[in-house]
C-alpha positions as CSV (number, residue, x, y, z in Angstrom):
1,M,-18.6,-6.4,-2.4
2,K,-21.0,-6.2,0.5
3,S,-19.7,-5.2,3.9
4,H,-19.7,-8.1,6.4
5,V,-21.1,-7.3,9.8
6,L,-20.8,-9.6,12.8
7,V,-23.7,-9.2,15.4
8,I,-23.0,-10.5,18.9
9,D,-25.9,-10.5,21.2
10,D,-27.4,-13.2,23.6
11,E,-31.0,-12.1,22.9
12,R,-32.3,-14.1,19.9
13,D,-35.0,-11.5,19.0
14,I,-32.5,-8.7,18.9
15,R,-30.0,-10.7,16.8
16,E,-32.5,-11.7,14.2
17,L,-34.1,-8.2,14.1
18,V,-30.7,-6.5,13.5
19,R,-29.7,-9.2,11.0
20,E,-32.9,-8.6,9.0
21,I,-32.5,-4.8,9.0
22,L,-28.9,-4.9,8.0
23,E,-29.5,-7.5,5.2
24,D,-32.3,-5.3,3.9
25,E,-29.7,-2.5,3.7
26,G,-27.4,-4.7,1.6
27,Y,-25.0,-5.9,4.3
28,E,-23.8,-9.5,4.8
29,V,-24.5,-10.6,8.4
30,S,-23.1,-13.3,10.7
31,V,-24.5,-13.7,14.2
32,A,-23.1,-15.1,17.5
33,E,-24.9,-15.5,20.8
34,D,-21.9,-15.6,23.1
35,A,-18.1,-15.0,23.2
36,A,-17.2,-18.5,22.1
37,Q,-19.3,-18.2,18.9
38,A,-17.9,-14.7,18.3
39,R,-14.4,-16.0,18.4
40,Q,-15.2,-18.8,16.0
41,A,-17.0,-16.3,13.6
42,R,-13.9,-14.1,13.5
43,R,-11.8,-17.1,12.8
44,Q,-13.9,-18.2,9.9
45,R,-14.1,-14.8,8.3
46,R,-12.8,-11.3,8.9
47,P,-15.7,-8.9,9.7
48,D,-15.8,-5.3,8.4
49,L,-17.7,-4.2,11.5
50,I,-18.7,-5.7,14.8
51,L,-21.9,-5.0,16.8
52,M,-21.5,-6.4,20.3
53,D,-23.6,-6.5,23.4
54,V,-21.8,-5.5,26.6
55,W,-23.5,-8.3,28.5
56,L,-22.9,-11.9,27.2
57,P,-23.5,-15.1,29.1
58,D,-19.9,-16.5,29.1
59,T,-17.6,-13.5,28.8
60,D,-18.8,-9.9,28.9
61,G,-18.4,-7.8,25.7
62,L,-15.8,-5.4,27.3
63,S,-13.6,-8.4,28.3
64,L,-13.9,-9.9,24.8
65,L,-12.9,-6.5,23.3
66,R,-10.0,-6.3,25.7
67,E,-8.9,-9.8,24.8
68,W,-8.9,-9.0,21.0
69,S,-7.1,-5.7,21.6
70,Q,-4.3,-7.5,23.6
71,Q,-4.0,-10.0,20.8
72,G,-3.1,-7.4,18.3
73,G,-6.3,-5.5,17.7
74,V,-9.8,-6.1,16.3
75,D,-9.0,-4.8,12.8
76,A,-12.6,-3.6,12.4
77,P,-14.7,-0.9,14.0
78,V,-16.7,-2.1,17.0
79,I,-20.0,-0.7,18.1
80,M,-21.0,-1.7,21.7
81,I,-24.6,-2.2,22.6
82,S,-26.0,-2.1,26.1
83,G,-29.4,-2.0,27.9
84,H,-27.7,-0.8,31.1
85,G,-25.1,1.6,29.8
86,T,-23.2,3.9,32.1
87,V,-20.8,6.7,31.4
88,E,-18.0,4.5,32.9
89,T,-18.8,1.6,30.6
90,A,-18.9,3.8,27.5
91,V,-15.5,5.4,28.5
92,E,-14.0,2.0,29.0
93,A,-15.3,0.7,25.7
94,T,-13.8,3.8,23.9
95,K,-10.4,3.3,25.6
96,L,-10.4,-0.3,24.3
97,G,-10.9,0.9,20.8
98,A,-14.7,0.9,20.3
99,Y,-15.9,3.3,17.6
100,D,-19.2,4.1,19.4
101,F,-21.7,3.0,22.1
102,V,-25.4,2.5,21.5
103,E,-28.0,2.0,24.2
104,K,-31.0,-0.3,24.2
105,P,-33.9,-0.1,23.3
106,L,-32.3,0.3,19.8
107,S,-33.3,3.0,17.5
108,L,-32.8,1.2,14.2
109,S,-32.5,4.4,12.2
110,K,-29.8,5.6,14.6
111,L,-28.1,2.2,14.5
112,L,-28.0,2.2,10.7
113,L,-26.5,5.7,10.7
114,V,-23.8,4.7,13.2
115,V,-23.0,1.6,11.2
116,Q,-22.7,3.6,8.0
117,R,-20.5,6.2,9.6
118,A,-18.2,3.6,11.2
119,L,-17.6,1.8,7.9
120,E,-17.0,5.0,6.1
121,A,-14.5,6.2,8.7
122,D,-12.7,2.9,8.6
123,R,-12.5,3.0,4.8
124,L,-11.1,6.5,4.9
125,Q,-8.6,5.6,7.5
126,R,-7.3,2.7,5.5
127,E,-7.1,4.8,2.3
128,N,-5.1,7.5,4.2
129,V,-2.7,4.9,5.4
130,G,-2.3,3.5,1.9
131,L,-1.7,7.0,0.5
132,R,0.5,8.5,3.2
133,E,3.5,8.4,0.9
134,Q,1.7,10.1,-1.9
135,A,1.1,13.9,-2.3
136,L,-2.4,13.6,-3.7
137,A,-4.4,10.6,-5.0
138,L,-4.3,10.9,-8.8
139,V,-7.6,10.1,-10.3
140,E,-5.8,9.7,-13.7
141,P,-2.1,9.5,-14.5
142,I,-0.8,12.7,-15.9
143,G,0.4,13.1,-19.5
144,G,-1.0,13.9,-23.0
145,S,1.6,12.0,-25.0
146,A,0.5,9.2,-27.3
147,V,2.3,6.8,-25.0
148,M,0.3,7.8,-22.0
149,Q,-3.0,8.0,-23.9
150,D,-2.5,4.5,-25.1
151,L,-1.6,3.2,-21.7
152,R,-4.6,4.8,-20.0
153,A,-6.9,3.4,-22.6
154,R,-5.4,-0.1,-22.1
155,V,-5.8,0.1,-18.3
156,Q,-9.5,1.2,-18.8
157,R,-10.1,-1.9,-21.0
158,V,-8.4,-4.2,-18.6
159,A,-10.3,-2.7,-15.7
160,R,-13.6,-4.0,-17.2
161,H,-12.5,-7.6,-16.5
162,N,-11.4,-9.3,-13.3
163,A,-8.2,-10.8,-14.8
164,W,-5.0,-10.6,-12.8
165,V,-2.3,-8.2,-14.0
166,L,1.5,-8.2,-13.9
167,I,2.9,-4.6,-14.1
168,S,6.6,-4.2,-15.0
169,G,8.7,-1.1,-15.1
170,E,11.7,0.7,-13.8
171,P,11.8,2.1,-10.2
172,G,9.9,5.3,-10.0
173,S,8.0,4.9,-13.3
174,G,4.6,4.7,-11.7
175,K,3.7,1.1,-11.2
176,E,1.7,1.7,-8.0
177,L,0.0,4.7,-9.6
178,F,-1.3,2.6,-12.5
179,A,-2.3,-0.2,-10.2
180,R,-4.4,2.3,-8.2
181,Y,-5.8,3.7,-11.5
182,L,-6.8,0.3,-12.6
183,H,-8.5,-0.4,-9.3
184,H,-10.3,3.0,-9.5
185,C,-11.6,2.2,-13.0
186,S,-12.8,-1.3,-12.1
187,A,-16.1,-2.5,-10.5
188,R,-14.0,-3.0,-7.3
189,G,-13.2,0.7,-7.1
190,Q,-15.3,1.2,-4.0
191,G,-13.6,-1.7,-2.3
192,P,-10.2,-1.7,-0.5
193,F,-6.9,-1.2,-2.3
194,V,-4.2,-2.8,-0.3
195,E,-0.5,-2.7,-1.1
196,A,1.8,-5.5,0.1
197,G,5.4,-4.4,-0.4
198,I,7.2,-7.7,-0.7
199,A,10.7,-6.2,-0.6
200,A,9.9,-4.7,2.9
201,I,8.8,-8.0,4.4
202,A,11.6,-10.1,5.9
203,G,11.9,-13.6,4.4
204,D,9.2,-16.2,5.2
205,N,7.5,-13.6,7.4
206,A,5.8,-12.6,4.2
207,A,3.5,-15.7,4.7
208,V,2.2,-14.2,7.9
209,E,1.8,-10.7,6.3
210,L,0.0,-12.1,3.3
211,F,-2.2,-14.8,4.8
212,G,-2.4,-13.9,8.5
213,A,-1.8,-16.2,11.4
214,E,-3.5,-18.0,14.3
215,Q,-2.0,-18.7,17.7
216,G,-4.4,-20.0,20.3
217,A,-7.4,-17.8,20.4
218,G,-5.5,-14.9,18.7
219,I,-6.1,-14.1,15.0
220,R,-3.9,-11.8,12.8
221,Y,-5.5,-10.9,9.5
222,G,-3.2,-10.8,6.5
223,F,-3.2,-8.6,3.4
224,F,-5.5,-11.0,1.5
225,E,-8.3,-10.7,4.0
226,K,-7.8,-7.0,4.4
227,A,-8.2,-6.6,0.6
228,N,-11.3,-8.8,0.4
229,G,-13.7,-7.4,-2.1
230,G,-11.1,-5.1,-3.6
231,T,-7.6,-5.2,-5.0
232,L,-4.3,-6.5,-3.6
233,L,-1.1,-5.1,-5.1
234,L,1.9,-7.3,-4.6
235,G,4.8,-4.9,-5.0
236,E,8.2,-6.3,-6.2
237,I,6.9,-9.8,-6.5
238,G,10.3,-11.0,-7.6
239,E,11.7,-10.5,-4.0
240,M,9.4,-13.2,-2.6
241,S,11.0,-16.3,-1.2
242,L,10.4,-19.6,-3.0
243,S,8.6,-21.1,0.0
244,V,6.1,-18.2,0.1
245,Q,5.8,-18.4,-3.7
246,A,4.7,-22.0,-3.3
247,R,2.1,-21.0,-0.7
248,L,0.9,-18.1,-3.0
249,I,0.4,-20.3,-6.1
250,G,-1.7,-22.7,-4.0
251,A,-3.9,-19.9,-2.8
252,L,-4.4,-18.4,-6.2
253,E,-5.3,-21.8,-7.8
254,D,-7.7,-22.8,-5.0
255,K,-9.2,-19.4,-4.2
256,H,-8.6,-20.0,-0.6
257,F,-5.7,-20.2,1.9
258,T,-4.9,-21.3,5.4
259,R,-3.5,-18.8,7.9
260,V,-0.1,-19.6,9.3
261,G,-0.8,-21.9,12.3
262,G,-4.4,-22.4,11.3
263,K,-6.3,-25.4,10.0
264,D,-9.5,-24.1,8.3
265,P,-9.5,-22.8,4.7
266,V,-10.2,-19.1,4.3
267,P,-11.9,-18.1,1.0
268,F,-11.1,-14.7,-0.6
269,D,-12.4,-12.5,-3.4
270,V,-9.5,-10.3,-4.4
271,R,-8.1,-9.0,-7.7
272,V,-4.4,-9.5,-7.6
273,I,-2.0,-7.1,-9.3
274,A,1.7,-8.0,-9.2
275,A,4.4,-5.4,-9.9
276,T,8.1,-5.9,-10.5
277,Q,11.2,-4.1,-11.8
278,R,13.0,-7.4,-12.3
279,D,13.4,-9.7,-15.3
280,L,11.2,-12.5,-14.0
281,E,11.9,-14.7,-17.0
282,A,15.6,-14.5,-16.2
283,D,14.8,-15.3,-12.5
284,I,12.8,-18.3,-13.6
285,K,15.9,-19.7,-15.6
286,A,18.1,-19.0,-12.5
287,G,15.6,-20.8,-10.3
288,R,14.7,-17.8,-8.2
289,F,11.1,-17.5,-9.4
290,R,8.5,-20.2,-10.0
291,E,7.4,-20.5,-13.6
292,D,3.8,-21.6,-12.7
293,L,3.4,-18.5,-10.5
294,Y,4.7,-16.3,-13.3
295,Y,2.0,-17.6,-15.7
296,Q,-0.6,-17.5,-13.0
297,L,0.0,-13.8,-12.4
298,N,0.9,-12.7,-15.9
299,V,-2.7,-13.0,-17.3
300,V,-2.5,-9.4,-18.6
301,P,1.0,-7.9,-18.8
302,L,1.3,-4.1,-18.4
303,R,4.6,-2.3,-19.0
304,I,5.0,1.2,-17.6
305,P,7.5,3.1,-19.8
306,P,10.3,5.1,-18.3
307,L,9.9,8.9,-18.3
308,R,12.6,9.2,-21.0
309,E,10.2,7.4,-23.4
310,H,7.6,10.1,-23.1
311,G,9.6,13.2,-22.3
312,E,6.9,15.4,-23.8
313,D,4.9,14.9,-20.6
314,V,7.6,16.5,-18.4
315,P,6.1,20.1,-18.6
316,A,2.7,18.8,-17.5
317,L,4.2,16.8,-14.6
318,L,6.3,19.8,-13.5
319,D,3.2,21.9,-13.3
320,Y,1.2,19.2,-11.6
321,Y,3.7,18.5,-8.8
322,A,4.3,22.2,-8.3
323,D,0.6,22.6,-7.7
324,V,0.6,19.6,-5.3
325,F,3.4,21.0,-3.1
326,V,2.1,24.5,-3.1
327,K,-1.3,23.2,-1.8
328,Q,0.0,20.4,0.4
329,D,3.1,22.0,2.0
330,N,2.2,25.7,1.6
331,L,5.4,26.2,-0.4
332,P,5.7,29.5,-2.3
333,R,4.6,29.3,-6.0
334,H,7.4,29.7,-8.5
335,R,7.3,29.8,-12.2
336,F,9.7,27.8,-14.3
337,T,11.6,29.9,-16.8
338,D,11.7,28.7,-20.4
339,A,15.4,27.8,-20.1
340,A,14.7,25.8,-16.9
341,R,11.8,23.9,-18.7
342,K,14.0,23.2,-21.7
343,R,16.8,21.8,-19.4
344,L,14.4,19.6,-17.5
345,G,12.8,18.4,-20.7
346,G,16.2,17.2,-21.9
347,H,17.1,15.5,-18.7
348,H,17.5,11.7,-18.8
349,W,15.4,11.1,-15.6
350,P,17.1,7.9,-14.4
351,G,14.7,8.0,-11.4
352,N,11.7,8.6,-13.6
353,V,8.6,10.3,-12.3
354,R,9.7,9.9,-8.7
355,E,12.9,11.7,-9.4
356,L,10.9,14.5,-11.1
357,K,8.5,14.8,-8.1
358,N,11.4,15.0,-5.6
359,L,13.2,17.5,-7.8
360,V,10.2,19.8,-8.0
361,Q,9.8,19.8,-4.2
362,R,13.5,20.6,-3.8
363,L,13.4,23.5,-6.3
364,L,10.3,25.0,-4.6
365,I,12.1,24.9,-1.3
366,L,15.4,26.3,-2.4
367,A,14.5,28.8,-5.1
368,A,15.3,32.3,-4.0
369,G,13.3,34.4,-6.5
370,E,9.9,34.3,-8.0
371,E,11.1,32.2,-10.9
372,I,12.9,28.8,-11.0
373,T,15.9,29.5,-13.3
374,L,18.3,27.4,-15.3
375,D,20.9,28.0,-12.6
376,D,18.5,26.7,-9.9
377,V,17.9,23.6,-12.0
378,E,21.6,23.1,-12.6
379,T,22.3,23.5,-8.8
380,A,19.5,21.0,-8.0
381,L,20.9,18.5,-10.5
382,G,24.5,19.2,-9.4
383,V,25.1,16.0,-7.4
384,R,23.8,13.8,-10.1
385,T,25.4,15.6,-13.1
386,R,28.8,15.7,-11.3
387,H,28.8,12.0,-10.5
388,T,27.6,10.9,-13.9
389,A,29.8,13.1,-16.0
390,E,32.9,13.2,-13.8
391,I,33.3,10.4,-11.3
392,P,35.8,11.7,-8.7
393,V,38.3,8.8,-8.7
394,A,42.0,9.2,-8.2
395,F,43.5,6.7,-10.7
396,D,47.0,7.1,-9.1
397,S,45.8,5.8,-5.8
398,E,45.7,2.3,-4.4
399,L,42.9,0.1,-5.8
400,R,41.1,0.0,-2.4
401,T,41.0,3.8,-2.1
402,A,39.8,4.2,-5.7
403,R,37.1,1.6,-5.2
404,L,35.9,3.4,-2.0
405,E,35.8,6.7,-3.9
406,F,33.8,5.2,-6.7
407,E,31.3,3.5,-4.3
408,R,30.8,6.7,-2.3
409,A,30.0,8.6,-5.6
410,Y,27.8,5.7,-6.8
411,F,25.7,5.6,-3.6
412,E,25.4,9.4,-3.4
413,Y,24.1,9.4,-6.9
414,Q,21.6,6.6,-6.2
415,I,20.3,8.3,-3.1
416,G,19.9,11.6,-5.0
417,V,18.0,9.9,-7.8
418,V,15.3,8.3,-5.5
419,G,15.1,11.2,-3.1
420,G,16.6,9.3,-0.2
421,N,14.4,6.2,-0.4
422,M,16.7,3.5,1.0
423,A,14.5,0.6,-0.1
424,E,14.8,1.9,-3.7
425,V,18.5,2.4,-3.4
426,A,18.9,-1.2,-2.2
427,Q,16.8,-2.4,-5.1
428,R,18.7,-0.4,-7.7
429,A,22.1,-1.5,-6.3
430,G,21.0,-5.2,-6.0
431,I,21.9,-5.6,-2.3
432,E,20.1,-6.3,0.9
433,R,19.0,-3.2,2.8
434,T,20.9,-4.3,6.0
435,H,24.1,-4.6,3.9
436,L,23.3,-1.2,2.3
437,Y,23.3,0.5,5.7
438,R,26.5,-1.1,6.7
439,K,28.1,0.0,3.4
440,L,26.9,3.6,3.8
441,R,28.2,3.8,7.4
442,M,31.6,2.5,6.2
443,L,31.6,5.1,3.4
444,G,30.7,7.9,5.8
445,I,27.3,8.6,4.1
446,K,24.4,9.6,6.4
447,A,21.2,7.9,5.4
448,K,17.7,8.0,6.8
449,Q,16.6,4.7,8.4
450,D,13.3,3.9,6.7
């Protein structure tokens, strides 16, 4: 999808010249001659970049930039333009968040270069935010098993079309990874990939996060507008409240939505991928999930198998993540002994690929010698194997004491499986995260607040 540039300048000749040049370069362009028109243009459609003159007839450009910054940010790179630029003006613009400052008379070749660099820097910044939890961006999911080969081939076929996809699978199995791979293989691969973690959004606030909000002159762009021209991953769609589900089904059917507090419809061009670990059909029967939304999202179902169903890929995954952590964290390189590989190949992997990744990192940190031995592996798996094979419950104690001992062992196990990810622990245990933290404090278990 073409990048959308908003040009704000009170001189008609400059506005039209810049519009013509940018459109010739393949950009979509909107124009405004003053601050009032600029506010309206931002309300109608989120720009990917703003070119703004410092001197405007109603409100100067710096004041308008300050206004937007105080309302929550511009959410797009801003290039300031001035025919009477000073060092002080340029410094002030930069403090307010402007990407660059260009003087008149405009050098169109320089302007195009600055526009290109600003858009590229913004794209990279957004990708880095989206990938901050990942070691390296995988171009292709790892694994040579028949299961993985078939799955990659299916994703590549699906990527040729613009159909919406519902990805299901256990926690840690790689749902987000395959969503990114599908995006990468599609015609939208150069557009944004935006992940909306529904489980992390509190209640009906999800409507604001997804669709944005308007309050007075202030605008907050939601995930749908940020993903325009690309792909939006709705993670753990089953956690969405019924009221937000109703709003979502309306947006998907109409191909437009209204921001919370707004009046005007906002069109969008987004490929929606939904992901879940829940049994949505059971949730439909229980009245927790809308049947019409389920069929709207489930155009192409894609099930990600747990790691135990393609255990032959474990050696390749071990080597891959070992390389990742050696390069990323400067950890010493260790070789897995044959006995260690055999032990890990036979592990059940209740936490799937995420558990394997976390275990590899732990082994590289704790291994004393040049090799990772069977003893190292057994030690690293110790908490989980102890709790699964021999739950430390005193059966001659009171029921309350026995229950507390079991719960302590249960939550220590779950935390170990997911590497301390409290959101995943809450999902696996089927409880709210606030309740989880209270429970852990009561049991005397220290947990990272995420």
